[in-house]
Steps between C-alpha positions, in 0.01 A plus 500: 500500500727206551449169327552171679596177331373164604758279667658255262391144562789259491443184306529188715818297454498169321556325834188661652276426204629145472428446870144625447448262210645208693258568783214518251592167340549328839151618610356354180682174575357478851150567368526250216501190719377270221805568281732435792330174582515382137872594478559261788244230423585433133872423558409298809251293302761445227750386764244255637421379148862444398599349835216253558363437146809516278780470754482123546535438130775761447731397783413128501301510822795601720308800641777759455344683210375781725860606562556529124180677409482771772743750331286491187180545700656802669556664162148410391369663816696817414371489143136463601531785746684732265258437213240713674733798460431504128124515568540772766711720272269451202205595723676814617572599140142444383291637789630858487688503829833579327342811345395612849851441628639726228293789634672463836860572595582132466745308290264268321773249414512429875171312448694215339755491776223488756348197330836325475597553865159393624520189284842420641367518859187303413687224318768460766221441752331248267832326443548464875159335530577262212832401658319438829253265325794325328664436837174341622500275191852374572726755337836466678764750381850472644577873466657704777410859586722650230360263237146596595586869481657444158195309378264771627716761326485312170122464535461870579705603198298268276172640634629850436594409143180322412286773660668778297439286192133458589470873568632573147260242357215676678601823326528330162160329524200678352259376765493332840391174336795506259741568789362200682545280195856612428594453863356152509709395199825567687400256773572209264877570502570300820348192336768526228784496756649274764222591742320162494732257317875503419563653161698193383175303494360724227538463123826657376337799329286575810797439731694779325208742555460400864871543572527842336193680626513721815296282736731198509814668642285683758341177612830312508652782706218478758523121497875514552466737795220309671592141417877522458508392135777623273372809314825563311496836325121524508489760785683742269258427221204535737607843620594606148158404364321678785698822454444495123127449547478780758692747280313408180155502670572835673610666177210349306254605768637854513472533122147357494389727783633813330346395171155436646521824697560696178200331335274592789 
């Protein structure tokens, strides 16, 4: 009697499993219309608030404040949109879906990558809508095609960085509610930057904080590309901060994921 062996099942590659998880996250994004609307509406409402309520007092009634405030609103838009990643990751870790993925020939770490890529696509779309609203309100950048491409590139790298950070926060949080709270706290950083007022108008101790946190060089880089202002060495600082955040968040998230997997 001869014995037959079952054919060996090859484990899917990381590229395949990541593609599957990206598709899963994109489908969730399409279905969660409320979150998408809020990611667009909240920054738009803030832009309207700062332009029409505070703008006259800040720029002396000259009406040009919208040109100054839009780069900061763009980053707020990205932050609001990316914050939902922390909630989505925390929900995945608490509802048992990760345990189900481990029983399949999948690379479970691809779940995080799926969330991040879907967030990048979602937030770039939301950013485009916010820029469109800004143009209707009188935003008049003097950027050429290369400047626009550079600004979009900086925005995309920032979204990637902040989303990986939110993904790691979602892993660190003990519950979906905690992930939501931790994510919301990070949204205050743009208010302590040059997003809405020049840093030299702040008290000296606060000015130092605003100048040396990651958001300010990113905003000034976008502002320089779109409005032609002198950004100095800030583009280098902006890219440096983004790369450091991406690397640190990815390593932190990988460690947290492995740690929680061992516990389960």
